[in-house]
C-alpha positions in Angstrom: 106.9 91.4 115.4 109.0 94.6 114.7 107.8 96.5 117.7 106.3 99.1 115.4 102.5 98.9 115.3 102.3 101.7 112.7 104.6 99.9 110.3 102.7 96.7 110.6 99.4 98.5 110.1 100.7 100.2 106.9 102.0 96.8 105.6 98.6 95.2 106.1 96.7 98.1 104.5 99.1 98.2 101.5 98.8 94.5 101.0 95.0 94.8 100.9 95.3 97.6 98.4 97.6 95.4 96.3 95.3 92.5 96.2 92.2 94.5 95.3 94.0 96.8 92.9 95.2 93.8 91.0 91.6 92.5 90.9 90.4 95.9 89.6 93.2 96.1 87.1 92.2 92.7 85.7 88.6 93.8 85.4 89.7 97.1 83.8 91.9 95.2 81.2 88.9 93.0 80.3 86.8 96.1 79.8 89.5 97.8 77.8 89.9 94.8 75.5 86.2 94.2 75.0 85.4 97.8 74.2 88.6 98.3 72.2 89.5 101.4 74.2 93.0 101.6 72.8 91.6 101.7 69.2 89.0 104.2 70.3 91.7 106.4 71.8 93.8 106.2 68.7 90.8 107.1 66.6 90.2 110.1 68.8 93.8 111.2 68.3 93.4 110.9 64.5 90.2 112.9 64.6 91.9 115.6 66.6 94.5 115.8 63.9 92.3 115.7 60.8 89.0 117.3 62.0 88.5 120.9 63.0 87.2 121.4 66.5 83.5 122.5 66.5 82.8 126.0 67.8 81.3 125.9 71.2 78.3 128.2 71.8 79.2 128.9 75.4 82.4 129.7 77.2 81.0 128.8 80.6 83.3 126.4 82.4 80.5 124.2 83.6 79.0 123.9 80.2 82.4 123.0 78.7 83.0 120.4 81.4 79.6 118.8 80.7 80.3 118.8 76.9 83.8 117.3 77.3 82.4 114.6 79.6 79.7 113.8 77.2 82.1 113.5 74.3 84.5 111.3 76.4 81.7 108.9 77.3 80.5 108.9 73.7 83.8 108.0 72.1 84.5 105.3 74.7 81.2 103.6 75.1 79.0 104.2 72.0 79.6 102.0 69.0 81.9 103.8 66.6 80.5 105.4 63.5 82.7 108.0 61.8 80.8 110.6 59.8 83.6 113.1 59.1 84.7 112.7 55.5 88.4 113.1 55.9 88.7 110.8 59.0 86.4 108.2 57.3 88.6 108.4 54.1 91.7 107.9 56.2 90.5 104.7 57.9 89.3 103.4 54.5 92.8 103.6 53.1 94.1 100.0 52.6 97.3 100.7 54.5 95.1 101.5 57.6 92.0 99.4 57.0 93.8 96.1 57.0 95.7 96.7 60.2 92.5 95.8 62.0 91.4 92.2 62.4 87.9 92.5 61.1 84.4 93.4 62.1 84.7 92.8 65.8 87.8 95.0 66.0 87.2 97.2 63.0 89.8 99.9 63.9 93.5 99.3 64.6 95.0 99.9 68.0 98.4 100.9 66.6 99.5 102.8 63.5 103.1 103.4 62.4 104.0 107.0 61.6 105.0 105.9 58.1 101.5 104.4 57.6 99.9 107.6 58.7 101.9 109.7 56.3 101.3 107.3 53.4 97.5 107.2 54.0 97.2 111.0 54.2 99.4 111.4 51.1 97.2 109.1 49.2 94.1 111.1 50.1 95.7 114.4 49.1 97.1 113.0 45.8 93.6 111.7 44.9 92.4 115.3 44.9 95.0 116.6 42.4 95.6 116.3 38.7 96.7 112.7 37.9 99.1 114.0 35.2 101.0 116.3 37.6 104.0 115.4 39.8 103.3 113.9 43.2 104.2 117.1 45.1 102.0 119.2 42.8 99.1 116.8 43.3 99.5 117.1 47.1 99.6 120.9 46.8 96.5 120.9 44.6 94.8 118.5 47.1 95.4 121.0 49.9 94.4 124.0 47.8 91.1 122.5 46.6 88.3 123.8 48.9 85.8 121.1 49.7 83.9 119.7 52.6 86.3 116.9 53.4 88.9 119.1 55.1 88.4 121.8 57.6 90.0 125.2 57.2 92.2 124.8 60.3 93.5 121.4 59.2 94.2 122.6 55.6 96.1 125.7 56.9 98.3 123.5 59.2 99.1 121.0 56.4 100.0 123.9 54.1 102.3 125.2 56.7 104.0 121.8 57.0 104.4 121.7 53.2 105.9 125.2 53.3 108.3 124.2 56.1 109.4 121.3 53.9 110.1 123.8 51.0 108.0 121.6 48.7 110.3 118.6 49.3 108.2 115.5 49.3 110.5 113.5 51.6 110.7 116.3 54.2 106.9 116.8 54.0 106.4 113.1 54.9 108.9 113.5 57.7 106.9 116.5 59.0 103.7 114.5 58.9 105.3 111.6 60.8 106.7 114.0 63.4 103.3 115.6 63.8 101.8 112.1 64.3 104.4 111.2 66.9 103.8 114.4 68.9 100.0 113.8 68.9 100.4 110.2 69.9 102.5 111.1 72.8 99.6 113.3 74.0 97.2 110.5 73.2 99.0 108.2 75.5 98.3 110.7 78.3 94.6 110.8 77.3 94.4 107.0 77.5 96.0 106.9 80.9 93.6 109.4 82.2 90.7 107.4 80.8 92.0 104.2 82.4 92.5 106.1 85.7 88.8 107.2 85.7 87.7 103.7 84.9 89.8 102.3 87.7 88.3 104.7 90.2 84.8 103.5 89.2 85.8 99.9 89.3 87.7 100.5 92.6 84.5 101.9 94.2 82.5 98.9 93.0 85.1 96.5 94.4 85.2 98.4 97.7 81.4 98.2 98.0 81.1 94.5 96.9 83.9 93.3 99.2 83.4 95.9 102.0 86.9 97.2 101.7 86.6 100.2 104.0 89.9 101.9 104.6 88.8 103.6 107.8 87.5 100.3 109.2 90.6 98.3 108.1 93.0 100.8 109.8 90.9 100.6 113.0 90.9 96.8 113.0 94.7 96.5 112.3 95.5 99.1 115.0 93.5 97.4 117.7 93.7 93.7 116.8 97.3 92.3 117.2 96.3 88.9 115.8 94.8 90.4 112.6 97.8 92.6 112.3 100.3 89.8 112.6 98.3 87.6 110.2 98.2 90.3 107.5 101.9 91.0 107.8 102.7 87.2 107.5 100.3 86.9 104.6 101.9 89.9 102.8 105.5 88.5 103.4 104.5 85.0 102.0 102.8 86.6 99.0 105.8 88.7 98.1 108.1 85.7 98.4 105.9 83.3 96.4 104.8 85.6 93.6 107.9 87.8 92.8 108.3 86.4 89.3 104.6 86.8 88.5 104.6 90.4 89.8 107.7 91.2 87.7 105.9 90.0 84.5 102.8 91.9 85.4 104.7 95.1 85.9 106.4 94.6 82.5 103.1 93.9 80.8 101.5 96.9 82.5 104.3 99.2 81.3 103.9 97.9 77.8 100.1 98.5 77.7 100.4 102.0 79.1 102.0 103.3 75.8 99.6 101.9 73.2 99.9 104.3 70.3 103.5 105.4 69.9 106.9 104.0 69.5 108.4 106.5 71.9 108.1 106.4 75.7 106.4 109.7 76.6 108.2 109.9 79.9 111.9 109.5 78.9 111.6 109.8 75.1 113.8 106.8 74.6 113.0 104.7 71.5 111.5 101.4 72.5 110.2 98.5 70.5 106.5 99.0 69.6 104.3 96.3 71.2 102.6 95.4 67.9 101.6 91.9 69.1 99.8 93.3 72.2 98.0 96.0 70.4 97.1 94.7 67.0 94.5 92.6 68.7 92.6 90.0 66.8 89.8 87.7 68.0 92.3 84.9 68.9 94.5 87.3 70.9 91.4 88.6 72.7 90.1 85.2 73.7 93.6 84.1 74.8 94.2 87.2 76.9 90.7 87.0 78.4 91.4 83.4 79.4 94.7 84.4 81.1 93.0 87.3 82.9 90.2 85.0 84.1 92.8 82.5 85.4 94.6 85.2 87.3 91.3 86.4 88.8 90.6 82.8 89.9 94.0 82.6 91.6 93.2 85.9 93.3 90.1 84.5 94.9 92.2 82.4 97.3 94.2 85.4 98.4 91.1 87.5 98.8 89.4 84.9 100.9 92.5 84.6 103.2 92.4 88.4 103.7 88.7 88.2 104.6 89.2 85.3 107.0 91.8 87.3 108.9 90.0 90.6 108.8 86.5 89.2 109.1 84.8 92.4 107.8 82.4 91.0 105.1 78.8 91.2 106.2 76.6 88.1 105.6 73.5 88.7 103.5 71.1 86.5 105.5 71.5 85.5 109.1 69.4 83.1 111.3 66.8 84.8 113.5 64.5 83.4 116.1 61.8 85.1 118.3 63.3 86.1 121.6 60.3 84.6 123.4 61.0 81.1 122.0 64.8 81.3 122.0 66.3 78.8 124.4 70.0 78.7 123.3 72.9 80.2 125.1 73.5 83.9 124.3 77.0 84.9 123.5 78.9 87.9 122.2 77.8 86.8 118.7 74.1 87.3 119.4 72.2 90.5 119.1 68.5 91.5 119.6 66.9 93.0 116.5 63.3 94.4 116.8 60.7 94.4 114.1 57.1 95.5 114.2 57.2 95.6 118.0 58.6 92.0 118.3 62.2 91.2 119.3 64.4 88.5 117.6 67.7 86.9 118.5 70.1 87.1 115.5 73.2 85.0 115.4 76.3 86.7 113.8 79.4 84.9 112.5 81.6 86.9 115.0 81.4 89.4 117.8 83.0 92.0 115.5 80.3 91.7 112.8 77.7 91.7 115.5 79.0 95.1 116.8 79.7 96.6 113.4 76.6 95.6 111.4 73.7 95.0 113.8 71.9 98.2 112.9 71.8 97.3 109.2 69.7 94.1 109.5 65.9 93.9 109.3 63.7 90.9 110.0 62.2 89.3 107.0 60.0 86.3 106.3 59.8 84.0 103.3 57.6 81.1 102.5 58.9 77.9 100.9 56.0 75.5 100.2 54.0 75.4 103.5 56.9 76.5 105.7 57.5 80.1 106.7 61.1 81.0 107.5 62.2 84.0 109.6 65.6 85.5 109.0 67.6 88.8 109.3 68.3 90.4 105.9 71.2 92.8 105.4 70.3 96.3 104.1 72.9 97.2 101.6 72.1 100.9 100.8 72.1 102.3 104.3 75.4 100.4 105.0 77.0 101.8 101.8 76.1 105.3 102.7 77.4 104.8 106.3 80.7 103.7 104.9 80.9 105.9 101.8 84.0 107.9 102.7 86.0 104.7 103.6 85.0 103.2 100.3 85.9 106.3 98.4 89.4 106.4 99.9 89.8 102.7 98.9 88.6 103.5 95.3 91.2 106.2 94.9 93.9 103.9 96.4 93.0 101.1 94.0 93.1 103.5 91.0 96.8 103.9 91.6 97.3 100.4 90.2 98.7 97.1 91.4 102.3 97.8 90.3 102.4 100.9 92.5 101.2 99.1 95.6 103.3 96.0 95.1 106.4 98.2 94.8 105.5 100.0 98.0 104.8 96.7 99.7 108.2 95.3 98.6 110.0 98.2 100.1 108.0 98.1 103.3 108.7 94.3 103.7 112.5 95.1 103.3 112.3 97.9 105.9 110.4 95.6 108.3 113.0 92.8 107.8 115.8 95.3 108.5 114.1 96.7 111.7 113.4 93.1 112.9 117.1 92.1 112.4 118.3 95.2 114.3 115.7 94.4 117.1 117.0 90.8 117.3 120.6 91.9 117.5 119.9 94.5 120.2 118.0 91.9 122.2 120.9 89.4 122.0 123.3 92.2 123.1 121.1 93.1 126.0 120.9 89.4 127.1 124.7 89.1 127.0 125.1 92.2 129.2 122.6 90.6 131.7 124.4 87.2 131.5 121.4 85.5 129.9 123.2 84.3 126.7 121.2 81.8 124.6 122.7 78.3 124.4 123.6 78.5 120.8 125.6 81.7 121.5 127.7 80.1 124.2 131.2 78.8 123.6 132.1 75.3 124.7 
């Protein structure tokens, strides 16, 4: 005990966020790998570079928001089918095409700036006179008006060629710099997409496991045993899993910058994570197995949290007509009425009896010749009643496991420091009163 109820409540709450955000992150990573979200995000970045933006018929903010949302869902969920000629030609270039592993992952997740410039140069050269010099063929390719290239894209590429003063090496450098700048922005798009997915997953996790922030704070503030148990569990977890958490943070940082060799935050050059992002079928299966193993390990921690908090409703509970019930009635029993008849329902704990009694209805089922009466939990009314607590949990989970584990680590250190000062002060007070512990005495 630290003597600070508020600190212990925060530690317990942050630990719960840490466990469930790690679970949500694992589910999110599985979804990202299965759908190839990094490759889709890279393709969107390439499309933004090589394809003119369609003219919107309305400038209404609501209409634009709906259109943008539809486009975001389309590019992340619908099977990819590129119809724009220039983007299609870009991905069909051998230097780009063979970066992907095959049919299952048909688009690469990472492209080098030099590969981008080479692929685009090959497309432009193919439109010029084969007997001309390379720079003349590129200029002719940009000057030829056809349906492959939009007017805005052509104008910008011509400006890059003009900036290079018709120097081929400088033009390639300009293309690569353009690609780098766009990919830095694309990293932000990917993070926002993942953030939105984590909010949705977080809400699903909160509903499935009844992780209601408002209820958790209420329990921890009132129940000293639950509070102490959660703090102890959090301390043990941090001590036993520090190495695993460090590796997870490192892997999370790597996967957050999927399309560029530069860190978009500090602009320092880092090694590109090619092995993580050029994902083939074997890599996918291996990573999926690892994620499933971590998820299995999390089940134990999640069960321990639930055993301490005891806030998970049971789907079916035994019920017996009040008129025939002869057992002893305790704080775990409640009366539930149905069709004018009263039933005694037995709950796992007094807490669940108080918290969830109003969300059970009496049902009957027939198995063979025997009819069984039981209390069935009503999910929808319960979810609506706890909606805001679930929503707070979802937004907390979306911040990610590394964020919460870092916060938890700092809180544990603060608690240890406060506890040490409290112990020292207690010993000093005992000395002043003459009640010195045996191991503090001399002789």
